[in-house]
PyMOL Python script that loads the backbone (N, CA, C, O; Angstrom):
from pymol import cmd

cmd.read_pdbstr("""\
ATOM      1  N   MET A   1       0.988  -1.096  -0.040  1.00  0.00           N
ATOM      2  CA  MET A   1      -0.192  -0.273  -0.325  1.00  0.00           C
ATOM      3  C   MET A   1       1.322   1.703  -0.127  1.00  0.00           C
ATOM      4  O   MET A   1       2.443   2.112   0.178  1.00  0.00           O
ATOM      5  N   GLN A   2       0.295   1.950  -0.500  1.00  0.00           N
ATOM      6  CA  GLN A   2       1.258   3.464  -0.602  1.00  0.00           C
ATOM      7  C   GLN A   2       1.248   4.183   0.021  1.00  0.00           C
ATOM      8  O   GLN A   2       0.122   4.262   0.511  1.00  0.00           O
ATOM      9  N   GLN A   3       2.250   5.294   0.601  1.00  0.00           N
ATOM     10  CA  GLN A   3       2.102   5.696   1.944  1.00  0.00           C
ATOM     11  C   GLN A   3       1.392   6.794   1.170  1.00  0.00           C
ATOM     12  O   GLN A   3       1.385   6.914  -0.056  1.00  0.00           O
ATOM     13  N   ALA A   4       0.481   7.992   2.531  1.00  0.00           N
ATOM     14  CA  ALA A   4       0.527   8.623   2.423  1.00  0.00           C
ATOM     15  C   ALA A   4       1.240   9.950   2.637  1.00  0.00           C
ATOM     16  O   ALA A   4       2.091   9.716   3.495  1.00  0.00           O
ATOM     17  N   CYS A   5       1.341  11.782   2.122  1.00  0.00           N
ATOM     18  CA  CYS A   5       2.124  12.313   2.076  1.00  0.00           C
ATOM     19  C   CYS A   5       2.517  12.688   3.737  1.00  0.00           C
ATOM     20  O   CYS A   5       3.696  12.584   4.075  1.00  0.00           O
ATOM     21  N   SER A   6       2.003  12.905   4.237  1.00  0.00           N
ATOM     22  CA  SER A   6       1.541  13.093   6.115  1.00  0.00           C
ATOM     23  C   SER A   6       2.246  11.565   6.575  1.00  0.00           C
ATOM     24  O   SER A   6       2.707  11.646   7.714  1.00  0.00           O
ATOM     25  N   ASP A   7       2.337  10.886   6.264  1.00  0.00           N
ATOM     26  CA  ASP A   7       2.658   9.663   7.083  1.00  0.00           C
ATOM     27  C   ASP A   7       4.762   9.762   6.655  1.00  0.00           C
ATOM     28  O   ASP A   7       5.424   8.948   7.300  1.00  0.00           O
ATOM     29  N   MET A   8       5.571  10.695   5.664  1.00  0.00           N
ATOM     30  CA  MET A   8       6.417  10.229   5.122  1.00  0.00           C
ATOM     31  C   MET A   8       7.541  11.455   6.215  1.00  0.00           C
ATOM     32  O   MET A   8       7.220  12.644   6.233  1.00  0.00           O
ATOM     33  N   THR A   9       8.236  11.187   6.670  1.00  0.00           N
ATOM     34  CA  THR A   9       9.336  11.804   7.085  1.00  0.00           C
ATOM     35  C   THR A   9      10.250  12.495   6.448  1.00  0.00           C
ATOM     36  O   THR A   9      10.862  12.174   5.430  1.00  0.00           O
ATOM     37  N   GLN A  10      10.350  13.764   7.279  1.00  0.00           N
ATOM     38  CA  GLN A  10      11.414  15.150   6.012  1.00  0.00           C
ATOM     39  C   GLN A  10      12.660  14.707   5.801  1.00  0.00           C
ATOM     40  O   GLN A  10      13.282  15.445   5.036  1.00  0.00           O
ATOM     41  N   SER A  11      13.212  13.854   6.159  1.00  0.00           N
ATOM     42  CA  SER A  11      14.421  13.508   5.032  1.00  0.00           C
ATOM     43  C   SER A  11      13.961  12.377   3.924  1.00  0.00           C
ATOM     44  O   SER A  11      14.845  12.080   3.122  1.00  0.00           O
ATOM     45  N   GLU A  12      12.104  11.394   3.704  1.00  0.00           N
ATOM     46  CA  GLU A  12      12.134  11.534   2.742  1.00  0.00           C
ATOM     47  C   GLU A  12      11.163  12.234   1.916  1.00  0.00           C
ATOM     48  O   GLU A  12      11.401  12.198   0.708  1.00  0.00           O
ATOM     49  N   SER A  13      10.399  12.697   2.191  1.00  0.00           N
ATOM     50  CA  SER A  13      10.254  14.073   1.412  1.00  0.00           C
ATOM     51  C   SER A  13      11.788  14.464   0.243  1.00  0.00           C
ATOM     52  O   SER A  13      12.195  14.259  -0.901  1.00  0.00           O
ATOM     53  N   ALA A  14      12.129  15.079   1.409  1.00  0.00           N
ATOM     54  CA  ALA A  14      13.476  15.773   0.426  1.00  0.00           C
ATOM     55  C   ALA A  14      14.285  14.708   0.229  1.00  0.00           C
ATOM     56  O   ALA A  14      15.462  15.062   0.158  1.00  0.00           O
ATOM     57  N   TYR A  15      14.039  12.973   0.055  1.00  0.00           N
ATOM     58  CA  TYR A  15      15.113  12.761  -0.688  1.00  0.00           C
ATOM     59  C   TYR A  15      13.771  12.207  -2.085  1.00  0.00           C
ATOM     60  O   TYR A  15      14.280  12.019  -3.190  1.00  0.00           O
ATOM     61  N   TYR A  16      12.640  12.043  -2.018  1.00  0.00           N
ATOM     62  CA  TYR A  16      11.665  12.638  -3.233  1.00  0.00           C
ATOM     63  C   TYR A  16      12.064  13.374  -4.064  1.00  0.00           C
ATOM     64  O   TYR A  16      12.351  12.876  -5.153  1.00  0.00           O
ATOM     65  N   THR A  17      12.217  14.704  -3.881  1.00  0.00           N
ATOM     66  CA  THR A  17      12.340  15.627  -3.891  1.00  0.00           C
ATOM     67  C   THR A  17      12.800  16.333  -4.819  1.00  0.00           C
ATOM     68  O   THR A  17      12.398  17.270  -5.509  1.00  0.00           O
ATOM     69  N   ASN A  18      14.066  15.493  -4.683  1.00  0.00           N
ATOM     70  CA  ASN A  18      15.012  15.852  -5.283  1.00  0.00           C
ATOM     71  C   ASN A  18      15.742  14.592  -6.816  1.00  0.00           C
ATOM     72  O   ASN A  18      16.511  14.717  -7.769  1.00  0.00           O
ATOM     73  N   ILE A  19      15.062  13.705  -6.329  1.00  0.00           N
ATOM     74  CA  ILE A  19      14.830  12.883  -7.701  1.00  0.00           C
ATOM     75  C   ILE A  19      13.737  13.020  -8.429  1.00  0.00           C
ATOM     76  O   ILE A  19      13.821  12.626  -9.593  1.00  0.00           O
ATOM     77  N   ALA A  20      12.233  13.690  -7.893  1.00  0.00           N
ATOM     78  CA  ALA A  20      12.238  14.674  -8.820  1.00  0.00           C
ATOM     79  C   ALA A  20      12.491  15.256  -9.651  1.00  0.00           C
ATOM     80  O   ALA A  20      12.363  14.931 -10.831  1.00  0.00           O
ATOM     81  N   LEU A  21      13.196  16.937  -8.932  1.00  0.00           N
ATOM     82  CA  LEU A  21      13.721  17.710  -8.825  1.00  0.00           C
ATOM     83  C   LEU A  21      14.705  17.678 -10.414  1.00  0.00           C
ATOM     84  O   LEU A  21      14.645  18.583 -11.246  1.00  0.00           O
ATOM     85  N   GLN A  22      15.858  16.012 -10.601  1.00  0.00           N
ATOM     86  CA  GLN A  22      16.777  15.937 -10.979  1.00  0.00           C
ATOM     87  C   GLN A  22      15.748  15.222 -12.459  1.00  0.00           C
ATOM     88  O   GLN A  22      16.038  15.782 -13.516  1.00  0.00           O
ATOM     89  N   ALA A  23      14.965  14.425 -12.550  1.00  0.00           N
ATOM     90  CA  ALA A  23      13.957  13.911 -13.497  1.00  0.00           C
ATOM     91  C   ALA A  23      13.772  15.546 -14.922  1.00  0.00           C
ATOM     92  O   ALA A  23      13.938  15.795 -16.116  1.00  0.00           O
ATOM     93  N   ALA A  24      13.272  16.269 -13.446  1.00  0.00           N
ATOM     94  CA  ALA A  24      12.741  18.102 -14.332  1.00  0.00           C
ATOM     95  C   ALA A  24      14.162  18.341 -15.221  1.00  0.00           C
ATOM     96  O   ALA A  24      14.266  18.582 -16.424  1.00  0.00           O
ATOM     97  N   ARG A  25      15.200  18.191 -14.215  1.00  0.00           N
ATOM     98  CA  ARG A  25      16.213  18.971 -15.105  1.00  0.00           C
ATOM     99  C   ARG A  25      16.782  18.503 -16.280  1.00  0.00           C
ATOM    100  O   ARG A  25      17.342  19.274 -17.060  1.00  0.00           O
ATOM    101  N   ARG A  26      16.629  16.534 -16.607  1.00  0.00           N
ATOM    102  CA  ARG A  26      16.739  15.744 -17.258  1.00  0.00           C
ATOM    103  C   ARG A  26      16.073  16.041 -18.324  1.00  0.00           C
ATOM    104  O   ARG A  26      16.709  16.317 -19.342  1.00  0.00           O
ATOM    105  N   ALA A  27      14.754  16.053 -18.336  1.00  0.00           N
ATOM    106  CA  ALA A  27      13.816  16.531 -19.228  1.00  0.00           C
ATOM    107  C   ALA A  27      13.546  18.537 -19.998  1.00  0.00           C
ATOM    108  O   ALA A  27      12.968  18.955 -21.001  1.00  0.00           O
ATOM    109  N   ALA A  28      14.104  19.036 -19.181  1.00  0.00           N
ATOM    110  CA  ALA A  28      13.708  20.355 -19.456  1.00  0.00           C
ATOM    111  C   ALA A  28      15.799  20.498 -20.772  1.00  0.00           C
ATOM    112  O   ALA A  28      16.060  21.133 -21.794  1.00  0.00           O
ATOM    113  N   ARG A  29      16.563  19.638 -19.982  1.00  0.00           N
ATOM    114  CA  ARG A  29      17.591  19.628 -20.729  1.00  0.00           C
ATOM    115  C   ARG A  29      16.841  18.733 -21.808  1.00  0.00           C
ATOM    116  O   ARG A  29      15.641  19.007 -21.807  1.00  0.00           O
ATOM    117  N   GLN A  30      17.023  18.201 -22.305  1.00  0.00           N
ATOM    118  CA  GLN A  30      16.277  17.644 -23.325  1.00  0.00           C
ATOM    119  C   GLN A  30      15.846  17.901 -24.157  1.00  0.00           C
ATOM    120  O   GLN A  30      16.223  17.532 -25.269  1.00  0.00           O
ATOM    121  N   VAL A  31      14.717  18.768 -23.883  1.00  0.00           N
ATOM    122  CA  VAL A  31      13.930  20.044 -24.354  1.00  0.00           C
ATOM    123  C   VAL A  31      14.568  20.951 -24.981  1.00  0.00           C
ATOM    124  O   VAL A  31      14.130  21.452 -26.017  1.00  0.00           O
ATOM    125  N   ILE A  32      15.497  21.228 -24.532  1.00  0.00           N
ATOM    126  CA  ILE A  32      16.667  22.706 -24.402  1.00  0.00           C
ATOM    127  C   ILE A  32      17.330  22.003 -25.861  1.00  0.00           C
ATOM    128  O   ILE A  32      17.160  22.515 -26.967  1.00  0.00           O
ATOM    129  N   GLU A  33      18.062  20.812 -25.640  1.00  0.00           N
ATOM    130  CA  GLU A  33      18.827  20.355 -27.313  1.00  0.00           C
ATOM    131  C   GLU A  33      18.203  20.128 -28.796  1.00  0.00           C
ATOM    132  O   GLU A  33      18.667  20.266 -29.928  1.00  0.00           O
ATOM    133  N   GLN A  34      16.324  19.517 -28.032  1.00  0.00           N
ATOM    134  CA  GLN A  34      15.553  19.408 -29.528  1.00  0.00           C
ATOM    135  C   GLN A  34      15.784  20.402 -30.121  1.00  0.00           C
ATOM    136  O   GLN A  34      16.382  20.535 -31.188  1.00  0.00           O
ATOM    137  N   ALA A  35      15.101  21.524 -29.145  1.00  0.00           N
ATOM    138  CA  ALA A  35      14.542  22.536 -29.399  1.00  0.00           C
ATOM    139  C   ALA A  35      15.837  23.164 -30.076  1.00  0.00           C
ATOM    140  O   ALA A  35      15.371  23.556 -31.145  1.00  0.00           O
ATOM    141  N   HIS A  36      17.177  23.488 -30.084  1.00  0.00           N
ATOM    142  CA  HIS A  36      19.012  24.306 -30.433  1.00  0.00           C
ATOM    143  C   HIS A  36      18.167  23.365 -32.094  1.00  0.00           C
ATOM    144  O   HIS A  36      17.491  23.892 -32.977  1.00  0.00           O
ATOM    145  N   LYS A  37      18.557  21.987 -31.958  1.00  0.00           N
ATOM    146  CA  LYS A  37      18.530  20.608 -33.084  1.00  0.00           C
ATOM    147  C   LYS A  37      17.642  21.442 -34.059  1.00  0.00           C
ATOM    148  O   LYS A  37      18.075  22.199 -34.928  1.00  0.00           O
ATOM    149  N   ASP A  38      16.327  21.184 -33.777  1.00  0.00           N
ATOM    150  CA  ASP A  38      15.214  21.697 -34.581  1.00  0.00           C
ATOM    151  C   ASP A  38      14.872  23.283 -35.116  1.00  0.00           C
ATOM    152  O   ASP A  38      13.970  23.641 -35.873  1.00  0.00           O
ATOM    153  N   ASN A  39      15.780  23.988 -34.536  1.00  0.00           N
ATOM    154  CA  ASN A  39      15.386  25.112 -34.811  1.00  0.00           C
ATOM    155  C   ASN A  39      14.487  25.712 -33.872  1.00  0.00           C
ATOM    156  O   ASN A  39      14.293  26.926 -33.932  1.00  0.00           O
ATOM    157  N   THR A  40      13.860  24.936 -32.925  1.00  0.00           N
ATOM    158  CA  THR A  40      12.593  25.948 -32.342  1.00  0.00           C
ATOM    159  C   THR A  40      11.924  26.325 -31.286  1.00  0.00           C
ATOM    160  O   THR A  40      11.449  25.737 -30.314  1.00  0.00           O
ATOM    161  N   PRO A  41      11.963  27.326 -31.617  1.00  0.00           N
ATOM    162  CA  PRO A  41      11.657  27.903 -30.176  1.00  0.00           C
ATOM    163  C   PRO A  41      10.936  27.057 -28.824  1.00  0.00           C
ATOM    164  O   PRO A  41      10.498  25.914 -28.956  1.00  0.00           O
ATOM    165  N   ILE A  42      10.899  27.668 -27.764  1.00  0.00           N
ATOM    166  CA  ILE A  42      10.967  27.204 -26.366  1.00  0.00           C
ATOM    167  C   ILE A  42       9.384  27.862 -25.811  1.00  0.00           C
ATOM    168  O   ILE A  42       9.206  29.013 -26.211  1.00  0.00           O
ATOM    169  N   PRO A  43       8.447  27.391 -25.112  1.00  0.00           N
ATOM    170  CA  PRO A  43       8.301  28.241 -23.851  1.00  0.00           C
ATOM    171  C   PRO A  43       8.750  29.156 -22.795  1.00  0.00           C
ATOM    172  O   PRO A  43       9.051  28.621 -21.728  1.00  0.00           O
ATOM    173  N   VAL A  44       8.861  30.533 -22.890  1.00  0.00           N
ATOM    174  CA  VAL A  44       9.632  31.194 -21.357  1.00  0.00           C
ATOM    175  C   VAL A  44       8.169  31.775 -20.912  1.00  0.00           C
ATOM    176  O   VAL A  44       7.151  31.945 -21.582  1.00  0.00           O
ATOM    177  N   TRP A  45       8.489  32.053 -19.316  1.00  0.00           N
ATOM    178  CA  TRP A  45       8.252  32.555 -18.918  1.00  0.00           C
ATOM    179  C   TRP A  45       8.689  34.472 -18.426  1.00  0.00           C
ATOM    180  O   TRP A  45       9.353  34.791 -17.440  1.00  0.00           O
ATOM    181  N   LYS A  46       8.211  35.228 -19.228  1.00  0.00           N
ATOM    182  CA  LYS A  46       8.669  36.259 -18.868  1.00  0.00           C
ATOM    183  C   LYS A  46       8.329  37.473 -19.588  1.00  0.00           C
ATOM    184  O   LYS A  46       8.037  37.777 -20.744  1.00  0.00           O
ATOM    185  N   ASN A  47       8.544  38.310 -17.974  1.00  0.00           N
ATOM    186  CA  ASN A  47       7.929  39.759 -18.207  1.00  0.00           C
ATOM    187  C   ASN A  47       6.269  39.262 -17.893  1.00  0.00           C
ATOM    188  O   ASN A  47       5.378  39.638 -18.655  1.00  0.00           O
ATOM    189  N   GLY A  48       5.916  38.227 -16.479  1.00  0.00           N
ATOM    190  CA  GLY A  48       4.606  38.437 -16.820  1.00  0.00           C
ATOM    191  C   GLY A  48       3.879  37.443 -18.096  1.00  0.00           C
ATOM    192  O   GLY A  48       2.786  36.912 -17.898  1.00  0.00           O
ATOM    193  N   ARG A  49       4.409  37.322 -19.022  1.00  0.00           N
ATOM    194  CA  ARG A  49       3.621  35.953 -20.652  1.00  0.00           C
ATOM    195  C   ARG A  49       4.321  35.186 -20.706  1.00  0.00           C
ATOM    196  O   ARG A  49       5.345  35.211 -20.024  1.00  0.00           O
ATOM    197  N   VAL A  50       4.219  34.843 -20.999  1.00  0.00           N
ATOM    198  CA  VAL A  50       4.225  33.340 -22.386  1.00  0.00           C
ATOM    199  C   VAL A  50       5.572  33.777 -23.394  1.00  0.00           C
ATOM    200  O   VAL A  50       6.024  32.692 -23.029  1.00  0.00           O
ATOM    201  N   GLU A  51       6.366  34.193 -24.079  1.00  0.00           N
ATOM    202  CA  GLU A  51       7.432  34.282 -25.056  1.00  0.00           C
ATOM    203  C   GLU A  51       8.151  33.242 -25.559  1.00  0.00           C
ATOM    204  O   GLU A  51       8.805  32.739 -24.644  1.00  0.00           O
ATOM    205  N   TYR A  52       8.288  32.816 -26.365  1.00  0.00           N
ATOM    206  CA  TYR A  52       8.776  32.178 -27.630  1.00  0.00           C
ATOM    207  C   TYR A  52      10.506  32.222 -27.964  1.00  0.00           C
ATOM    208  O   TYR A  52      11.202  32.901 -28.718  1.00  0.00           O
ATOM    209  N   CYS A  53      10.641  31.673 -27.474  1.00  0.00           N
ATOM    210  CA  CYS A  53      12.310  32.188 -27.665  1.00  0.00           C
ATOM    211  C   CYS A  53      13.184  30.444 -28.778  1.00  0.00           C
ATOM    212  O   CYS A  53      12.799  29.276 -28.844  1.00  0.00           O
ATOM    213  N   LEU A  54      14.289  31.099 -29.363  1.00  0.00           N
ATOM    214  CA  LEU A  54      14.935  30.225 -29.882  1.00  0.00           C
ATOM    215  C   LEU A  54      15.622  30.071 -28.192  1.00  0.00           C
ATOM    216  O   LEU A  54      15.644  31.087 -27.498  1.00  0.00           O
ATOM    217  N   PRO A  55      16.099  28.894 -27.690  1.00  0.00           N
ATOM    218  CA  PRO A  55      17.456  28.708 -26.456  1.00  0.00           C
ATOM    219  C   PRO A  55      19.480  28.823 -27.341  1.00  0.00           C
ATOM    220  O   PRO A  55      20.281  28.487 -28.213  1.00  0.00           O
ATOM    221  N   PRO A  56      19.063  29.786 -25.812  1.00  0.00           N
ATOM    222  CA  PRO A  56      21.095  30.242 -26.747  1.00  0.00           C
ATOM    223  C   PRO A  56      22.280  29.358 -26.872  1.00  0.00           C
ATOM    224  O   PRO A  56      22.353  28.840 -25.758  1.00  0.00           O
ATOM    225  N   SER A  57      23.013  29.007 -27.419  1.00  0.00           N
ATOM    226  CA  SER A  57      23.816  28.346 -27.529  1.00  0.00           C
ATOM    227  C   SER A  57      24.685  27.947 -26.553  1.00  0.00           C
ATOM    228  O   SER A  57      25.327  26.899 -26.632  1.00  0.00           O
ATOM    229  N   ASP A  58      24.751  28.726 -25.619  1.00  0.00           N
ATOM    230  CA  ASP A  58      25.360  28.423 -24.133  1.00  0.00           C
ATOM    231  C   ASP A  58      24.720  27.361 -22.812  1.00  0.00           C
ATOM    232  O   ASP A  58      25.091  26.602 -21.917  1.00  0.00           O
ATOM    233  N   LEU A  59      23.538  27.926 -23.430  1.00  0.00           N
ATOM    234  CA  LEU A  59      22.283  26.838 -22.520  1.00  0.00           C
ATOM    235  C   LEU A  59      23.211  24.862 -22.660  1.00  0.00           C
ATOM    236  O   LEU A  59      23.545  23.907 -21.958  1.00  0.00           O
ATOM    237  N   ILE A  60      23.201  25.346 -24.083  1.00  0.00           N
ATOM    238  CA  ILE A  60      23.765  23.966 -24.685  1.00  0.00           C
ATOM    239  C   ILE A  60      24.975  23.382 -24.667  1.00  0.00           C
ATOM    240  O   ILE A  60      25.130  22.300 -25.232  1.00  0.00           O
ATOM    241  N   ASP A  61      26.062  24.045 -23.984  1.00  0.00           N
ATOM    242  CA  ASP A  61      27.274  23.811 -24.065  1.00  0.00           C
ATOM    243  C   ASP A  61      27.397  23.557 -22.136  1.00  0.00           C
ATOM    244  O   ASP A  61      28.313  22.911 -21.627  1.00  0.00           O
ATOM    245  N   GLN A  62      25.978  24.395 -21.127  1.00  0.00           N
ATOM    246  CA  GLN A  62      26.537  24.118 -20.027  1.00  0.00           C
ATOM    247  C   GLN A  62      26.451  23.186 -19.590  1.00  0.00           C
ATOM    248  O   GLN A  62      27.221  22.794 -18.713  1.00  0.00           O
ATOM    249  N   SER A  63      24.909  22.111 -20.326  1.00  0.00           N
ATOM    250  CA  SER A  63      23.411  21.235 -19.806  1.00  0.00           C
ATOM    251  C   SER A  63      24.578  19.618 -20.438  1.00  0.00           C
ATOM    252  O   SER A  63      24.386  18.479 -20.011  1.00  0.00           O
ATOM    253  N   GLY A  64      25.646  19.966 -21.435  1.00  0.00           N
ATOM    254  CA  GLY A  64      26.186  18.532 -21.521  1.00  0.00           C
ATOM    255  C   GLY A  64      27.378  18.001 -20.642  1.00  0.00           C
ATOM    256  O   GLY A  64      27.763  16.837 -20.761  1.00  0.00           O
TER     257      GLY A  64
END
""", "prot")
cmd.dss("prot")
cmd.show_as("cartoon", "prot")
cmd.util.cbc("prot")
cmd.orient("prot")
């Protein structure tokens, strides 16, 4: 049976939060790399709204 969130200790919660953060970063890196390859803009929250921008190449160099 799955544990309810309230049954987790703080260290267990931090552990699973860290795993989720790592997965989100990997996914974002893959999206940026693919957008760069395809020359496709990605949505970015800027100035209180969504803007579509091409990922700068310095993001690709940092992520690898």
